[in-house]
N, C-alpha and C positions, 0 to 999 in steps of 0.2 A: 626317888620323887617322891617330892615332899607335895602333900595335900592330892594327890592322888591315890586311890588304891589298884594295885597291882591287877595285870591282868590273867585271871586265872582263867586253867583248863580244868572243864569239869572233869570230878574223880572218877575213877575206874570202879566200879560195883558192880560185885557178884555175891547175892546172896540168893538163901535156901530156904523154904518150909519143908515142913515132911510132904507136901504134895508139890512142889516147885521149886525151880530153880529162875532166878531173873537176873538175868545176863546182859552186858550187850551185843550189839547185832554185830552179824559178820553179813560177808555177799550170800554166802549160803543159807541165808534166810529169808532172801531173796521171793520166792517164788509164795511160801506161808504167809508173807504179809504180804504182797498184794492180793492175797487171796480176802485178807478179813479186810482189809480195804476198801477191796469191790465188793464186799455184801451190801446189799441195799439198805438194812438198817442200819451199820454203822456208815455206809454216806448219806444215811439222814441227818447225825450229828456231828458230823466233822467239821474242823472248824477253820473251814477252805470255803470260799466262794461256787458256787456251781460252775461258772467256768475255766475252773483250778484242772476238769476232767481227773483221769485216773492218774491214782498216787504210782511211781514207778517202783517195785520193789527193790529192785538193785542199787536206784539212785537211795530210796531212805535208807538201805540196810549201809550204804558206803558212804559217797560223797555228802549226804545232806546230816548222817550221823555224824564225821569227823567235822565238819565245819559248824557243828551244833558244839560239840565237844573244845574242839581248837579255840572257841572263844568264847567261852565260859559261860556260854545261853541256855547248856541243857545237856541233854545225850538220848541218845532213842536204844530202847530195853526190849527185848523179847523176854518173853514168859512161856516157860518149858515146862511141862508135865512131865513130874518125874517118873512115872511109872510106864509110858511109852515115849520117852525123848518126844515127844511132839509139841513145837511152836503152836502155841495155841491165844496168845494173846503178844499185845504190845504197849509197852506203858513208853511214854517221853516226855523230858523235862525239859521246860520254857521260861523265859523271864525271867532268867536268874539273877538277884541281885546279891551281889556277894559281901556288898559294906553291910544291910539287914540282915544278911543268912537266909534269904528264902528265896524258895524256888517254888514253880508249879507244875504237876504233874498230870497229863491226861491218858487216855488208854480207850483200847480196843479190843474186844475179843470175839475171836471165832465165833461162828454161829453156832457150832456143835459142842463147846464150851460152857456157851449163857447159861446162866440158873446153877451154876454148882459152885457159887464161890469164891471163883479164880480170878478177876479180879479186884474184889475187895482182899481177898488173902495177899495177893502179888503188891496190893500201893500201899498195904497196912507194913508189910516186909523193907519196901524200898523208901518209905518215909520214917520209920525206925533206924535203919541203916544210915539213911543223910544224916539225920539229927546224931547218933552216937557214936559214930563212925565220922562222920564227916563235918560236926559243928554246927548244920543249918537249927535255925529256933523257929520255922513256918514252914510250911509244906502247904501247900491250896492244891485246891482243883476246884474249877468252874465249871457249871451243868445248868444248861437250857433248860428252865421252867417245866419246858413237857417232857423231858427227857428224865420220865422216872424211875428207869432204869439203872442211869447215872448217878441219880440221888440217894439209890438205897445201896450203890456201892458206895459211896461216900458215908453214906452214916453207916454201914457194917465196917467200914476200916474205921471207924472211929472219928472220921473228921465230924466238927461242928459246925453246925449253919450258923453263917455270921450277916447274911443278910443281901438284898439284890443288888449288881449295878446297872442299871437302865442301859438298855441299848448300846452295850456296851463287850455283845461277841455278834460273829454270825455265822451262820451253818447253811448247810443249801440251800433253803427255803430264803433266806435273806438275814437280816440283823433281828437279832432278840437280846433279851436281855440274859444276866447271866447271875446265879446263885453264888455267893461265895461259902466256902467250907474250907476252913482248917484242921490242921492235926500241928499244936507248939511243944516245943519239948517239955514245956509244965504240964505237957497230957500224958507222960511220961511217968508220972512221978506216982 
């Protein structure tokens, strides 16, 4: 196919840190995933319109993840706490541009795991694996300006603030600006 990039499937990925495992979601993860997405604080910042309703954990972990993976757009991951093998967070990659080797990562953490550095640790591990093992050049995080907890996650994970995309996103309350944060291959040097 001259002049066209081949369709890429998102790479299988499994990374570990001393406290966490990050792996693709499976059907057995549906209940804790649904609980994470049903949390009131998480709901406030989800990039879905209010009329989207509750996220179906089974669909998120199976057909939605597989569709995103097969299309090359991204994947859905579970963040597993090693000490008790409990799923305490979700990461998902999206808006992947294979030509530019860029993807965006979003995240949600269970209420009982917030404030313990789970999200920055998981995102940092995922970003490093995508860059070193799969040749990505840029990982982005987009944050609604009022979401100070998410901004702290990006900072702690080593992402650099780049600027504001005006009226570029939405949360349950409506349209919002989005801060753009990035982690690039050069950051590993």
